N, C-alpha and C positions, 0 to 999 in steps of 0.2 A: 741397212746394216752395210751393206757391199756398196752400196750410194755415195754412202753422209765417209766410208772407208776413201774412196775413189776421190771424189766431191775433196776434198778436206787435202790427199794430198797433191792433187795436180794444184788446188790454188797455194801450197808451198813451194812452187815454181814457176810456174808463172808470176814476169813482172806485175800484171796485168790484170788482178782476184775480180777485179767487176766485177770483167768483162766476159769474165770465164764460163758459158753454160755447158748443164752434161744432161745429156737429155740419153731418161735407160726406157727400155723393151726389157719388161720380166713374161718370160715363157714358165713352167712348169719345169727346167731345171737351168735356165741360163740365161745369169744376166746379162743383156747386151747394152755401156755405154760408150753413145758418142762422143766423145766430147768438139766444144769451139770454141778455140784464142784466138786469138789475134792474130796475125800473120809474123807477129816480131816476134808472140811468145812456143811461135808454134817449134820454135825449133828447138826451143828452152825444156822440149814439151819433149820430143824427138832424143837430144842430144845426140853426141859424139855418136857418126853409124847405126841411130838407130839403141845405142846402151839404155837409153836411159827407159825411153818409154818400157823395152823389153826390161826391162828391171821390173817398173811399174805394172805389168803382166803378169811375171811371176807373179809377184808381192800379193798380186790380186786374188791371183787364183789359187794359192793357198792361203787364206783365208777361207778363198770358196769352197775349198775340199771340205775345211774341217765344218760345215754348216754341210754339204752333197751338192755341194750347186757346182759353175762352174760359170767363167763372165770371156769376153768380150770386149772387147779394148776400140774404139776406132778415134779415127781421127778426121771430126771434118773440116771443109774451106769452108 
């Protein structure tokens, strides 16, 4: 559930959603998402002063808390 939600939200932010790749590592209680976006879309995902990625993390952390999980999101070059 969290994977699809993360992918949907990030794809709606970027200009080239077909170039988006989301890798996931799932442990007992934590989902770790690695976002691979184009160099041009990286700024869109980060946002001004990191506000967009912070909001994305906060939203997904709230959704994860509902199912007793934790989320970590990293942007990979």
